All heavy atoms as a GROMACS GRO file, in nm:
protein
  635
    1MET      N    1   5.120   3.481   8.248
    1MET     CA    2   5.110   3.338   8.263
    1MET      C    3   4.963   3.298   8.257
    1MET      O    4   4.881   3.353   8.329
    1MET     CB    5   5.171   3.296   8.398
    1MET     CG    6   5.143   3.151   8.433
    1MET     SD    7   5.180   3.106   8.605
    1MET     CE    8   5.357   3.115   8.605
    2ALA      N    9   4.930   3.202   8.175
    2ALA     CA   10   4.794   3.152   8.165
    2ALA      C   11   4.766   3.060   8.284
    2ALA      O   12   4.849   2.982   8.324
    2ALA     CB   13   4.776   3.075   8.035
    3VAL      N   14   4.648   3.075   8.338
    3VAL     CA   15   4.609   2.996   8.455
    3VAL      C   16   4.480   2.924   8.421
    3VAL      O   17   4.382   2.988   8.383
    3VAL     CB   18   4.588   3.088   8.578
    3VAL    CG1   19   4.541   3.006   8.696
    3VAL    CG2   20   4.714   3.164   8.611
    4ASP      N   21   4.482   2.790   8.434
    4ASP     CA   22   4.356   2.719   8.412
    4ASP      C   23   4.275   2.719   8.540
    4ASP      O   24   4.324   2.758   8.646
    4ASP     CB   25   4.381   2.579   8.355
    4ASP     CG   26   4.449   2.485   8.454
    4ASP    OD1   27   4.410   2.484   8.571
    4ASP    OD2   28   4.540   2.411   8.412
    5ASP      N   29   4.152   2.673   8.533
    5ASP     CA   30   4.062   2.680   8.648
    5ASP      C   31   4.107   2.596   8.767
    5ASP      O   32   4.066   2.621   8.879
    5ASP     CB   33   3.920   2.640   8.608
    5ASP     CG   34   3.852   2.748   8.525
    5ASP    OD1   35   3.896   2.864   8.530
    5ASP    OD2   36   3.755   2.716   8.456
    6SER      N   37   4.192   2.495   8.744
    6SER     CA   38   4.237   2.411   8.854
    6SER      C   39   4.357   2.472   8.927
    6SER      O   40   4.391   2.428   9.036
    6SER     CB   41   4.271   2.270   8.804
    6SER     OG   42   4.381   2.276   8.716
    7THR      N   43   4.421   2.571   8.867
    7THR     CA   44   4.534   2.639   8.931
    7THR      C   45   4.480   2.750   9.020
    7THR      O   46   4.409   2.838   8.973
    7THR     CB   47   4.628   2.700   8.825
    7THR    OG1   48   4.675   2.596   8.739
    7THR    CG2   49   4.746   2.768   8.891
    8PRO      N   50   4.512   2.746   9.148
    8PRO     CA   51   4.462   2.853   9.236
    8PRO      C   52   4.519   2.989   9.197
    8PRO      O   53   4.635   3.000   9.158
    8PRO     CB   54   4.515   2.812   9.374
    8PRO     CG   55   4.556   2.670   9.364
    8PRO     CD   56   4.592   2.647   9.220
    9SER      N   57   4.436   3.091   9.206
    9SER     CA   58   4.482   3.228   9.189
    9SER      C   59   4.463   3.301   9.322
    9SER      O   60   4.380   3.262   9.403
    9SER     CB   61   4.405   3.299   9.078
    9SER     OG   62   4.274   3.332   9.120
   10TYR      N   63   4.540   3.406   9.341
   10TYR     CA   64   4.529   3.481   9.466
   10TYR      C   65   4.388   3.538   9.483
   10TYR      O   66   4.323   3.516   9.586
   10TYR     CB   67   4.633   3.594   9.472
   10TYR     CG   68   4.617   3.675   9.598
   10TYR    CD1   69   4.665   3.627   9.718
   10TYR    CD2   70   4.549   3.796   9.597
   10TYR    CE1   71   4.647   3.699   9.836
   10TYR    CE2   72   4.531   3.869   9.713
   10TYR     CZ   73   4.580   3.819   9.832
   10TYR     OH   74   4.560   3.890   9.948
   11ALA      N   75   4.340   3.608   9.382
   11ALA     CA   76   4.211   3.677   9.395
   11ALA      C   77   4.095   3.580   9.416
   11ALA      O   78   4.008   3.604   9.500
   11ALA     CB   79   4.186   3.763   9.271
   12ARG      N   80   4.094   3.472   9.343
   12ARG     CA   81   3.981   3.380   9.348
   12ARG      C   82   3.990   3.280   9.464
   12ARG      O   83   3.888   3.247   9.526
   12ARG     CB   84   3.973   3.303   9.215
   12ARG     CG   85   3.855   3.207   9.206
   12ARG     CD   86   3.858   3.122   9.080
   12ARG     NE   87   3.975   3.035   9.084
   12ARG     CZ   88   4.057   3.016   8.981
   12ARG    NH1   89   4.038   3.078   8.866
   12ARG    NH2   90   4.161   2.935   8.993
   13ASP      N   91   4.111   3.233   9.495
   13ASP     CA   92   4.124   3.119   9.586
   13ASP      C   93   4.200   3.146   9.716
   13ASP      O   94   4.168   3.087   9.818
   13ASP     CB   95   4.196   3.004   9.513
   13ASP     CG   96   4.122   2.960   9.389
   13ASP    OD1   97   4.011   2.907   9.403
   13ASP    OD2   98   4.174   2.983   9.278
   14ILE      N   99   4.301   3.230   9.711
   14ILE     CA  100   4.387   3.248   9.828
   14ILE      C  101   4.339   3.361   9.918
   14ILE      O  102   4.323   3.341  10.039
   14ILE     CB  103   4.534   3.272   9.785
   14ILE    CG1  104   4.583   3.153   9.699
   14ILE    CG2  105   4.623   3.295   9.905
   14ILE    CD1  106   4.568   3.016   9.764
   15ARG      N  107   4.313   3.476   9.864
   15ARG     CA  108   4.266   3.590   9.943
   15ARG      C  109   4.145   3.553  10.029
   15ARG      O  110   4.141   3.588  10.148
   15ARG     CB  111   4.240   3.709   9.849
   15ARG     CG  112   4.154   3.822   9.898
   15ARG     CD  113   4.198   3.881  10.029
   15ARG     NE  114   4.097   3.970  10.081
   15ARG     CZ  115   3.996   3.934  10.161
   15ARG    NH1  116   3.982   3.810  10.200
   15ARG    NH2  117   3.910   4.022  10.204
   16PRO      N  118   4.044   3.479   9.976
   16PRO     CA  119   3.928   3.445  10.059
   16PRO      C  120   3.960   3.351  10.177
   16PRO      O  121   3.878   3.339  10.268
   16PRO     CB  122   3.833   3.376   9.961
   16PRO     CG  123   3.872   3.427   9.827
   16PRO     CD  124   4.021   3.445   9.835
   17LEU      N  125   4.076   3.288  10.176
   17LEU     CA  126   4.113   3.201  10.288
   17LEU      C  127   4.144   3.279  10.414
   17LEU      O  128   4.133   3.228  10.525
   17LEU     CB  129   4.235   3.115  10.252
   17LEU     CG  130   4.219   3.015  10.137
   17LEU    CD1  131   4.353   2.949  10.107
   17LEU    CD2  132   4.113   2.911  10.170
   18PHE      N  133   4.184   3.405  10.397
   18PHE     CA  134   4.224   3.488  10.510
   18PHE      C  135   4.108   3.573  10.559
   18PHE      O  136   4.052   3.652  10.485
   18PHE     CB  137   4.342   3.578  10.470
   18PHE     CG  138   4.465   3.501  10.431
   18PHE    CD1  139   4.512   3.505  10.302
   18PHE    CD2  140   4.532   3.424  10.524
   18PHE    CE1  141   4.626   3.435  10.264
   18PHE    CE2  142   4.646   3.353  10.488
   18PHE     CZ  143   4.692   3.359  10.358
   19ARG      N  144   4.074   3.556  10.686
   19ARG     CA  145   3.966   3.631  10.747
   19ARG      C  146   4.016   3.769  10.790
   19ARG      O  147   4.137   3.793  10.797
   19ARG     CB  148   3.915   3.556  10.871
   19ARG     CG  149   3.870   3.415  10.843
   19ARG     CD  150   3.858   3.335  10.970
   19ARG     NE  151   3.993   3.327  11.031
   19ARG     CZ  152   4.018   3.267  11.146
   19ARG    NH1  153   3.921   3.211  11.215
   19ARG    NH2  154   4.141   3.263  11.196
   20GLU      N  155   3.924   3.857  10.820
   20GLU     CA  156   3.962   3.990  10.867
   20GLU      C  157   4.047   3.980  10.994
   20GLU      O  158   4.145   4.053  11.012
   20GLU     CB  159   3.839   4.077  10.892
   20GLU     CG  160   3.876   4.219  10.924
   20GLU     CD  161   3.760   4.315  10.920
   20GLU    OE1  162   3.655   4.281  10.865
   20GLU    OE2  163   3.778   4.426  10.971
   21SER      N  164   4.013   3.886  11.083
   21SER     CA  165   4.091   3.870  11.206
   21SER      C  166   4.234   3.824  11.176
   21SER      O  167   4.328   3.862  11.247
   21SER     CB  168   4.022   3.774  11.302
   21SER     OG  169   4.007   3.646  11.244
   22ASP      N  170   4.252   3.742  11.072
   22ASP     CA  171   4.387   3.701  11.032
   22ASP      C  172   4.466   3.821  10.984
   22ASP      O  173   4.583   3.839  11.019
   22ASP     CB  174   4.381   3.596  10.918
   22ASP     CG  175   4.305   3.471  10.956
   22ASP    OD1  176   4.305   3.433  11.075
   22ASP    OD2  177   4.244   3.411  10.865
   23LYS      N  178   4.401   3.902  10.901
   23LYS     CA  179   4.465   4.023  10.847
   23LYS      C  180   4.509   4.114  10.960
   23LYS      O  181   4.622   4.162  10.962
   23LYS     CB  182   4.366   4.096  10.755
   23LYS     CG  183   4.419   4.225  10.695
   23LYS     CD  184   4.310   4.294  10.614
   23LYS     CE  185   4.354   4.412  10.535
   23LYS     NZ  186   4.401   4.524  10.610
   24GLU      N  187   4.420   4.136  11.056
   24GLU     CA  188   4.451   4.224  11.168
   24GLU      C  189   4.564   4.168  11.255
   24GLU      O  190   4.648   4.243  11.303
   24GLU     CB  191   4.326   4.248  11.253
   24GLU     CG  192   4.222   4.332  11.180
   24GLU     CD  193   4.088   4.337  11.251
   24GLU    OE1  194   4.075   4.284  11.363
   24GLU    OE2  195   3.995   4.395  11.193
   25SER      N  196   4.568   4.037  11.272
   25SER     CA  197   4.672   3.974  11.354
   25SER      C  198   4.810   3.987  11.292
   25SER      O  199   4.910   3.991  11.363
   25SER     CB  200   4.641   3.825  11.374
   25SER     OG  201   4.526   3.809  11.451
   26MET      N  202   4.817   3.992  11.160
   26MET     CA  203   4.946   3.992  11.090
   26MET      C  204   4.986   4.127  11.034
   26MET      O  205   5.092   4.140  10.973
   26MET     CB  206   4.944   3.889  10.977
   26MET     CG  207   4.928   3.745  11.025
   26MET     SD  208   5.051   3.695  11.149
   26MET     CE  209   5.203   3.714  11.057
   27VAL      N  210   4.906   4.232  11.057
   27VAL     CA  211   4.933   4.362  10.998
   27VAL      C  212   5.071   4.417  11.036
   27VAL      O  213   5.130   4.493  10.960
   27VAL     CB  214   4.819   4.462  11.031
   27VAL    CG1  215   4.825   4.507  11.175
   27VAL    CG2  216   4.822   4.580  10.936
   28PHE      N  217   5.124   4.375  11.149
   28PHE     CA  218   5.257   4.422  11.190
   28PHE      C  219   5.366   4.373  11.094
   28PHE      O  220   5.473   4.434  11.083
   28PHE     CB  221   5.290   4.376  11.333
   28PHE     CG  222   5.318   4.229  11.344
   28PHE    CD1  223   5.448   4.181  11.336
   28PHE    CD2  224   5.213   4.138  11.360
   28PHE    CE1  225   5.473   4.044  11.345
   28PHE    CE2  226   5.238   4.002  11.369
   28PHE     CZ  227   5.369   3.955  11.361
   29ALA      N  228   5.341   4.263  11.022
   29ALA     CA  229   5.442   4.203  10.935
   29ALA      C  230   5.411   4.222  10.786
   29ALA      O  231   5.500   4.251  10.707
   29ALA     CB  232   5.456   4.054  10.965
   30PHE      N  233   5.284   4.202  10.750
   30PHE     CA  234   5.240   4.216  10.610
   30PHE      C  235   5.089   4.215  10.606
   30PHE      O  236   5.023   4.181  10.704
   30PHE     CB  237   5.297   4.105  10.520
   30PHE     CG  238   5.292   3.967  10.581
   30PHE    CD1  239   5.175   3.895  10.585
   30PHE    CD2  240   5.406   3.911  10.635
   30PHE    CE1  241   5.170   3.769  10.642
   30PHE    CE2  242   5.402   3.785  10.693
   30PHE     CZ  243   5.284   3.713  10.696
   31ASP      N  244   5.036   4.251  10.490
   31ASP     CA  245   4.891   4.260  10.469
   31ASP      C  246   4.845   4.134  10.395
   31ASP      O  247   4.877   4.116  10.278
   31ASP     CB  248   4.859   4.385  10.388
   31ASP     CG  249   4.711   4.408  10.366
   31ASP    OD1  250   4.630   4.317  10.396
   31ASP    OD2  251   4.676   4.516  10.316
   32LEU      N  252   4.770   4.049  10.463
   32LEU     CA  253   4.723   3.924  10.402
   32LEU      C  254   4.621   3.947  10.292
   32LEU      O  255   4.590   3.855  10.218
   32LEU     CB  256   4.664   3.832  10.509
   32LEU     CG  257   4.766   3.770  10.604
   32LEU    CD1  258   4.695   3.702  10.720
   32LEU    CD2  259   4.857   3.674  10.532
   33TRP      N  260   4.568   4.067  10.280
   33TRP     CA  261   4.473   4.097  10.173
   33TRP      C  262   4.541   4.168  10.056
   33TRP      O  263   4.474   4.217   9.967
   33TRP     CB  264   4.358   4.180  10.227
   33TRP     CG  265   4.264   4.102  10.314
   33TRP    CD1  266   4.273   3.970  10.351
   33TRP    CD2  267   4.146   4.151  10.377
   33TRP    NE1  268   4.170   3.935  10.434
   33TRP    CE2  269   4.089   4.045  10.450
   33TRP    CE3  270   4.084   4.274  10.378
   33TRP    CZ2  271   3.972   4.059  10.523
   33TRP    CZ3  272   3.967   4.288  10.451
   33TRP    CH2  273   3.912   4.182  10.522
   34ASP      N  274   4.673   4.171  10.057
   34ASP     CA  275   4.749   4.236   9.950
   34ASP      C  276   4.831   4.131   9.876
   34ASP      O  277   4.917   4.065   9.936
   34ASP     CB  278   4.840   4.343  10.009
   34ASP     CG  279   4.922   4.412   9.903
   34ASP    OD1  280   4.866   4.498   9.832
   34ASP    OD2  281   5.042   4.379   9.891
   35TYR      N  282   4.805   4.116   9.746
   35TYR     CA  283   4.875   4.015   9.666
   35TYR      C  284   5.027   4.028   9.678
   35TYR      O  285   5.097   3.928   9.701
   35TYR     CB  286   4.834   4.023   9.519
   35TYR     CG  287   4.924   3.940   9.431
   35TYR    CD1  288   4.908   3.802   9.425
   35TYR    CD2  289   5.026   3.999   9.358
   35TYR    CE1  290   4.992   3.724   9.348
   35TYR    CE2  291   5.112   3.922   9.281
   35TYR     CZ  292   5.095   3.784   9.276
   35TYR     OH  293   5.179   3.707   9.201
   36HIS      N  294   5.078   4.148   9.663
   36HIS     CA  295   5.223   4.167   9.667
   36HIS      C  296   5.281   4.122   9.801
   36HIS      O  297   5.383   4.053   9.805
   36HIS     CB  298   5.260   4.313   9.638
   36HIS     CG  299   5.407   4.339   9.645
   36HIS    ND1  300   5.496   4.293   9.550
   36HIS    CD2  301   5.482   4.403   9.738
   36HIS    CE1  302   5.618   4.328   9.584
   36HIS    NE2  303   5.612   4.395   9.698
   37ASP      N  304   5.220   4.161   9.910
   37ASP     CA  305   5.268   4.121  10.042
   37ASP      C  306   5.265   3.969  10.059
   37ASP      O  307   5.362   3.909  10.107
   37ASP     CB  308   5.186   4.186  10.154
   37ASP     CG  309   5.228   4.328  10.185
   37ASP    OD1  310   5.315   4.383  10.114
   37ASP    OD2  311   5.174   4.385  10.281
   38VAL      N  312   5.154   3.907  10.022
   38VAL     CA  313   5.142   3.762  10.040
   38VAL      C  314   5.239   3.688   9.949
   38VAL      O  315   5.305   3.592   9.993
   38VAL     CB  316   4.996   3.715  10.019
   38VAL    CG1  317   4.986   3.563  10.026
   38VAL    CG2  318   4.906   3.778  10.124
   39SER      N  319   5.251   3.730   9.824
   39SER     CA  320   5.344   3.660   9.734
   39SER      C  321   5.490   3.678   9.780
   39SER      O  322   5.570   3.586   9.771
   39SER     CB  323   5.325   3.704   9.590
   39SER     OG  324   5.350   3.842   9.574
   40THR      N  325   5.522   3.796   9.831
   40THR     CA  326   5.658   3.821   9.882
   40THR      C  327   5.691   3.731  10.000
   40THR      O  328   5.803   3.683  10.014
   40THR     CB  329   5.674   3.969   9.921
   40THR    OG1  330   5.655   4.049   9.804
   40THR    CG2  331   5.810   3.998   9.981
   41HIS      N  332   5.594   3.706  10.085
   41HIS     CA  333   5.614   3.629  10.208
   41HIS      C  334   5.555   3.487  10.200
   41HIS      O  335   5.541   3.421  10.304
   41HIS     CB  336   5.554   3.704  10.327
   41HIS     CG  337   5.617   3.837  10.351
   41HIS    ND1  338   5.738   3.852  10.414
   41HIS    CD2  339   5.577   3.961  10.315
   41HIS    CE1  340   5.769   3.980  10.419
   41HIS    NE2  341   5.673   4.048  10.359
   42ALA      N  342   5.525   3.441  10.081
   42ALA     CA  343   5.454   3.314  10.064
   42ALA      C  344   5.525   3.195  10.128
   42ALA      O  345   5.461   3.110  10.190
   42ALA     CB  346   5.428   3.287   9.916
   43GLN      N  347   5.656   3.186  10.114
   43GLN     CA  348   5.728   3.072  10.172
   43GLN      C  349   5.720   3.074  10.324
   43GLN      O  350   5.700   2.968  10.387
   43GLN     CB  351   5.874   3.070  10.125
   43GLN     CG  352   5.891   3.037   9.979
   43GLN     CD  353   5.842   2.897   9.944
   43GLN    OE1  354   5.839   2.806  10.026
   43GLN    NE2  355   5.802   2.880   9.820
   44ASP      N  356   5.734   3.191  10.384
   44ASP     CA  357   5.722   3.202  10.530
   44ASP      C  358   5.580   3.170  10.576
   44ASP      O  359   5.560   3.102  10.678
   44ASP     CB  360   5.760   3.342  10.577
   44ASP     CG  361   5.907   3.373  10.558
   44ASP    OD1  362   5.989   3.279  10.563
   44ASP    OD2  363   5.940   3.491  10.537
   45ILE      N  364   5.481   3.219  10.502
   45ILE     CA  365   5.342   3.192  10.536
   45ILE      C  366   5.316   3.041  10.527
   45ILE      O  367   5.256   2.982  10.619
   45ILE     CB  368   5.245   3.270  10.446
   45ILE    CG1  369   5.259   3.421  10.473
   45ILE    CG2  370   5.100   3.224  10.465
   45ILE    CD1  371   5.188   3.509  10.371
   46LEU      N  372   5.361   2.979  10.419
   46LEU     CA  373   5.340   2.836  10.401
   46LEU      C  374   5.406   2.757  10.514
   46LEU      O  375   5.346   2.662  10.567
   46LEU     CB  376   5.394   2.790  10.265
   46LEU     CG  377   5.379   2.642  10.234
   46LEU    CD1  378   5.232   2.598  10.242
   46LEU    CD2  379   5.437   2.611  10.097
   47GLU      N  380   5.524   2.795  10.553
   47GLU     CA  381   5.593   2.728  10.663
   47GLU      C  382   5.513   2.738  10.792
   47GLU      O  383   5.495   2.638  10.864
   47GLU     CB  384   5.732   2.789  10.681
   47GLU     CG  385   5.814   2.722  10.789
   47GLU     CD  386   5.952   2.782  10.800
   47GLU    OE1  387   6.016   2.806  10.696
   47GLU    OE2  388   5.996   2.806  10.916
   48ARG      N  389   5.462   2.856  10.820
   48ARG     CA  390   5.384   2.875  10.944
   48ARG      C  391   5.250   2.802  10.937
   48ARG      O  392   5.204   2.749  11.039
   48ARG     CB  393   5.366   3.024  10.971
   48ARG     CG  394   5.504   3.089  10.997
   48ARG     CD  395   5.496   3.225  11.049
   48ARG     NE  396   5.456   3.219  11.190
   48ARG     CZ  397   5.415   3.325  11.257
   48ARG    NH1  398   5.405   3.441  11.199
   48ARG    NH2  399   5.380   3.313  11.384
   49LEU      N  400   5.188   2.800  10.820
   49LEU     CA  401   5.063   2.725  10.805
   49LEU      C  402   5.088   2.576  10.827
   49LEU      O  403   5.011   2.508  10.896
   49LEU     CB  404   5.003   2.747  10.666
   49LEU     CG  405   4.948   2.885  10.635
   49LEU    CD1  406   4.916   2.897  10.487
   49LEU    CD2  407   4.825   2.915  10.721
   50THR      N  408   5.197   2.526  10.770
   50THR     CA  409   5.230   2.384  10.780
   50THR      C  410   5.262   2.344  10.924
   50THR      O  411   5.220   2.237  10.970
   50THR     CB  412   5.349   2.351  10.688
   50THR    OG1  413   5.313   2.386  10.553
   50THR    CG2  414   5.385   2.205  10.692
   51GLU      N  415   5.333   2.430  10.996
   51GLU     CA  416   5.368   2.396  11.134
   51GLU      C  417   5.253   2.423  11.232
   51GLU      O  418   5.259   2.385  11.348
   51GLU     CB  419   5.495   2.468  11.178
   51GLU     CG  420   5.480   2.616  11.196
   51GLU     CD  421   5.610   2.691  11.223
   51GLU    OE1  422   5.717   2.636  11.197
   51GLU    OE2  423   5.600   2.805  11.272
   52GLY      N  424   5.148   2.492  11.184
   52GLY     CA  425   5.029   2.515  11.266
   52GLY      C  426   5.034   2.640  11.351
   52GLY      O  427   4.945   2.662  11.434
   53SER      N  428   5.135   2.726  11.332
   53SER     CA  429   5.143   2.847  11.414
   53SER      C  430   5.068   2.965  11.352
   53SER      O  431   5.062   3.073  11.410
   53SER     CB  432   5.290   2.886  11.436
   53SER     OG  433   5.354   2.918  11.315
   54MET      N  434   5.012   2.943  11.236
   54MET     CA  435   4.932   3.045  11.169
   54MET      C  436   4.810   2.975  11.111
   54MET      O  437   4.827   2.868  11.051
   54MET     CB  438   5.016   3.110  11.060
   54MET     CG  439   4.954   3.230  10.994
   54MET     SD  440   5.071   3.297  10.872
   54MET     CE  441   4.962   3.411  10.793
   55PRO      N  442   4.692   3.028  11.125
   55PRO     CA  443   4.656   3.149  11.200
   55PRO      C  444   4.667   3.128  11.351
   55PRO      O  445   4.678   3.014  11.399
   55PRO     CB  446   4.512   3.176  11.157
   55PRO     CG  447   4.458   3.046  11.114
   55PRO     CD  448   4.575   2.968  11.061
   56CYS      N  449   4.661   3.237  11.421
   56CYS     CA  450   4.684   3.236  11.566
   56CYS      C  451   4.581   3.156  11.644
   56CYS      O  452   4.612   3.104  11.751
   56CYS     CB  453   4.684   3.380  11.619
   56CYS     SG  454   4.810   3.483  11.545
   57ASP      N  455   4.459   3.146  11.592
   57ASP     CA  456   4.353   3.083  11.670
   57ASP      C  457   4.327   2.937  11.633
   57ASP      O  458   4.227   2.879  11.675
   57ASP     CB  459   4.223   3.163  11.659
   57ASP     CG  460   4.169   3.169  11.517
   57ASP    OD1  461   4.240   3.128  11.423
   57ASP    OD2  462   4.056   3.217  11.499
   58GLY      N  463   4.415   2.875  11.558
   58GLY     CA  464   4.399   2.733  11.526
   58GLY      C  465   4.448   2.700  11.387
   58GLY      O  466   4.451   2.785  11.299
   59GLU      N  467   4.487   2.576  11.371
   59GLU     CA  468   4.543   2.530  11.243
   59GLU      C  469   4.439   2.526  11.132
   59GLU      O  470   4.321   2.502  11.158
   59GLU     CB  471   4.600   2.390  11.259
   59GLU     CG  472   4.715   2.381  11.356
   59GLU     CD  473   4.766   2.239  11.371
   59GLU    OE1  474   4.746   2.156  11.280
   59GLU    OE2  475   4.828   2.212  11.476
   60TRP      N  476   4.486   2.549  11.011
   60TRP     CA  477   4.402   2.529  10.893
   60TRP      C  478   4.388   2.381  10.865
   60TRP      O  479   4.481   2.304  10.892
   60TRP     CB  480   4.468   2.592  10.771
   60TRP     CG  481   4.438   2.736  10.746
   60TRP    CD1  482   4.365   2.821  10.823
   60TRP    CD2  483   4.481   2.811  10.633
   60TRP    NE1  484   4.361   2.945  10.764
   60TRP    CE2  485   4.432   2.941  10.648
   60TRP    CE3  486   4.558   2.780  10.522
   60TRP    CZ2  487   4.455   3.041  10.554
   60TRP    CZ3  488   4.582   2.880  10.428
   60TRP    CH2  489   4.530   3.009  10.444
   61PRO      N  490   4.275   2.340  10.807
   61PRO     CA  491   4.264   2.202  10.760
   61PRO      C  492   4.366   2.177  10.649
   61PRO      O  493   4.406   2.271  10.577
   61PRO     CB  494   4.122   2.194  10.704
   61PRO     CG  495   4.051   2.314  10.752
   61PRO     CD  496   4.155   2.417  10.785
   62GLU      N  497   4.409   2.055  10.632
   62GLU     CA  498   4.510   2.020  10.531
   62GLU      C  499   4.469   2.065  10.392
   62GLU      O  500   4.554   2.106  10.312
   62GLU     CB  501   4.539   1.870  10.534
   62GLU     CG  502   4.648   1.829  10.437
   62GLU     CD  503   4.780   1.905  10.452
   62GLU    OE1  504   4.822   1.931  10.566
   62GLU    OE2  505   4.841   1.939  10.348
   63ALA      N  506   4.340   2.060  10.358
   63ALA     CA  507   4.295   2.101  10.224
   63ALA      C  508   4.327   2.248  10.197
   63ALA      O  509   4.364   2.284  10.084
   63ALA     CB  510   4.146   2.075  10.208
   64ARG      N  511   4.314   2.333  10.296
   64ARG     CA  512   4.347   2.476  10.278
   64ARG      C  513   4.497   2.495  10.261
   64ARG      O  514   4.542   2.573  10.177
   64ARG     CB  515   4.301   2.558  10.398
   64ARG     CG  516   4.156   2.589  10.397
   64ARG     CD  517   4.123   2.680  10.513
   64ARG     NE  518   3.991   2.734  10.494
   64ARG     CZ  519   3.947   2.844  10.551
   64ARG    NH1  520   4.025   2.912  10.632
   64ARG    NH2  521   3.826   2.886  10.528
   65ILE      N  522   4.575   2.424  10.342
   65ILE     CA  523   4.720   2.432  10.330
   65ILE      C  524   4.764   2.382  10.192
   65ILE      O  525   4.849   2.444  10.127
   65ILE     CB  526   4.790   2.353  10.442
   65ILE    CG1  527   4.754   2.412  10.578
   65ILE    CG2  528   4.942   2.351  10.422
   65ILE    CD1  529   4.795   2.328  10.697
   66ALA      N  530   4.704   2.274  10.146
   66ALA     CA  531   4.737   2.218  10.015
   66ALA      C  532   4.704   2.317   9.904
   66ALA      O  533   4.780   2.331   9.807
   66ALA     CB  534   4.664   2.086   9.993
   67LYS      N  535   4.593   2.389   9.917
   67LYS     CA  536   4.556   2.490   9.816
   67LYS      C  537   4.661   2.602   9.814
   67LYS      O  538   4.704   2.645   9.707
   67LYS     CB  539   4.418   2.548   9.846
   67LYS     CG  540   4.373   2.650   9.742
   67LYS     CD  541   4.238   2.709   9.775
   67LYS     CE  542   4.129   2.610   9.748
   67LYS     NZ  543   3.994   2.670   9.757
   68PHE      N  544   4.701   2.649   9.932
   68PHE     CA  545   4.804   2.754   9.938
   68PHE      C  546   4.934   2.702   9.877
   68PHE      O  547   4.999   2.773   9.800
   68PHE     CB  548   4.825   2.799  10.083
   68PHE     CG  549   4.906   2.924  10.095
   68PHE    CD1  550   4.845   3.048  10.092
   68PHE    CD2  551   5.044   2.919  10.108
   68PHE    CE1  552   4.921   3.165  10.101
   68PHE    CE2  553   5.121   3.034  10.117
   68PHE     CZ  554   5.058   3.158  10.114
   69ARG      N  555   4.972   2.578   9.910
   69ARG     CA  556   5.095   2.519   9.855
   69ARG      C  557   5.088   2.509   9.703
   69ARG      O  558   5.184   2.542   9.633
   69ARG     CB  559   5.118   2.381   9.916
   69ARG     CG  560   5.248   2.315   9.869
   69ARG     CD  561   5.269   2.178   9.935
   69ARG     NE  562   5.296   2.194  10.078
   69ARG     CZ  563   5.213   2.154  10.175
   69ARG    NH1  564   5.100   2.094  10.147
   69ARG    NH2  565   5.246   2.173  10.300
   70ARG      N  566   4.973   2.466   9.649
   70ARG     CA  567   4.957   2.458   9.502
   70ARG      C  568   4.972   2.596   9.439
   70ARG      O  569   5.032   2.609   9.332
   70ARG     CB  570   4.821   2.398   9.465
   70ARG     CG  571   4.814   2.249   9.479
   70ARG     CD  572   4.693   2.187   9.409
   70ARG     NE  573   4.569   2.258   9.422
   70ARG     CZ  574   4.483   2.248   9.522
   70ARG    NH1  575   4.509   2.167   9.623
   70ARG    NH2  576   4.371   2.318   9.523
   71TRP      N  577   4.919   2.696   9.503
   71TRP     CA  578   4.930   2.834   9.453
   71TRP      C  579   5.078   2.874   9.448
   71TRP      O  580   5.124   2.928   9.346
   71TRP     CB  581   4.850   2.928   9.542
   71TRP     CG  582   4.863   3.072   9.507
   71TRP    CD1  583   4.812   3.136   9.396
   71TRP    CD2  584   4.930   3.173   9.582
   71TRP    NE1  585   4.844   3.269   9.400
   71TRP    CE2  586   4.915   3.296   9.514
   71TRP    CE3  587   4.998   3.172   9.704
   71TRP    CZ2  588   4.969   3.415   9.561
   71TRP    CZ3  589   5.051   3.292   9.751
   71TRP    CH2  590   5.036   3.410   9.679
   72VAL      N  591   5.153   2.848   9.554
   72VAL     CA  592   5.295   2.882   9.556
   72VAL      C  593   5.369   2.806   9.447
   72VAL      O  594   5.447   2.863   9.371
   72VAL     CB  595   5.356   2.852   9.696
   72VAL    CG1  596   5.507   2.865   9.694
   72VAL    CG2  597   5.295   2.943   9.802
   73GLU      N  598   5.344   2.676   9.437
   73GLU     CA  599   5.412   2.593   9.338
   73GLU      C  600   5.377   2.632   9.196
   73GLU      O  601   5.456   2.609   9.104
   73GLU     CB  602   5.381   2.445   9.363
   73GLU     CG  603   5.444   2.393   9.491
   73GLU     CD  604   5.398   2.254   9.531
   73GLU    OE1  605   5.303   2.201   9.468
   73GLU    OE2  606   5.456   2.199   9.628
   74ALA      N  607   5.260   2.691   9.175
   74ALA     CA  608   5.217   2.735   9.042
   74ALA      C  609   5.274   2.871   9.003
   74ALA      O  610   5.243   2.925   8.898
   74ALA     CB  611   5.065   2.738   9.034
   75GLY      N  612   5.355   2.929   9.090
   75GLY     CA  613   5.415   3.059   9.060
   75GLY      C  614   5.339   3.177   9.116
   75GLY      O  615   5.363   3.291   9.077
   76MET      N  616   5.243   3.150   9.205
   76MET     CA  617   5.166   3.254   9.274
   76MET      C  618   5.090   3.348   9.180
   76MET      O  619   5.104   3.470   9.187
   76MET     CB  620   5.257   3.333   9.370
   76MET     CG  621   5.316   3.247   9.475
   76MET     SD  622   5.441   3.329   9.575
   76MET     CE  623   5.583   3.320   9.465
   77PRO      N  624   5.006   3.291   9.091
   77PRO     CA  625   4.930   3.378   9.002
   77PRO      C  626   4.835   3.470   9.078
   77PRO      O  627   4.778   3.432   9.180
   77PRO     CB  628   4.852   3.281   8.913
   77PRO     CG  629   4.859   3.148   8.979
   77PRO     CD  630   4.976   3.150   9.070
   78ALA      N  631   4.823   3.591   9.026
   78ALA     CA  632   4.738   3.691   9.088
   78ALA      C  633   4.592   3.652   9.073
   78ALA      O  634   4.509   3.685   9.151
   78ALA     CB  635   4.762   3.828   9.028
   0.00000   0.00000   0.00000
């Protein structure tokens, strides 16, 4: 799938959103630094981001949630 610069990609746009502490907090369920894990659980992650229960130490700003949502809606390009 061709991805233009405005379409978020995991490597360029999504992976950097997750801090090491986020990765460590969620390691029991999936690896936030692994494309396959995040794409497999993207709907659950988006739901938790939207409701504010992820990350554990405070809600993401709406712009970050919107970027994650655009990535999911774009088919989750790597």
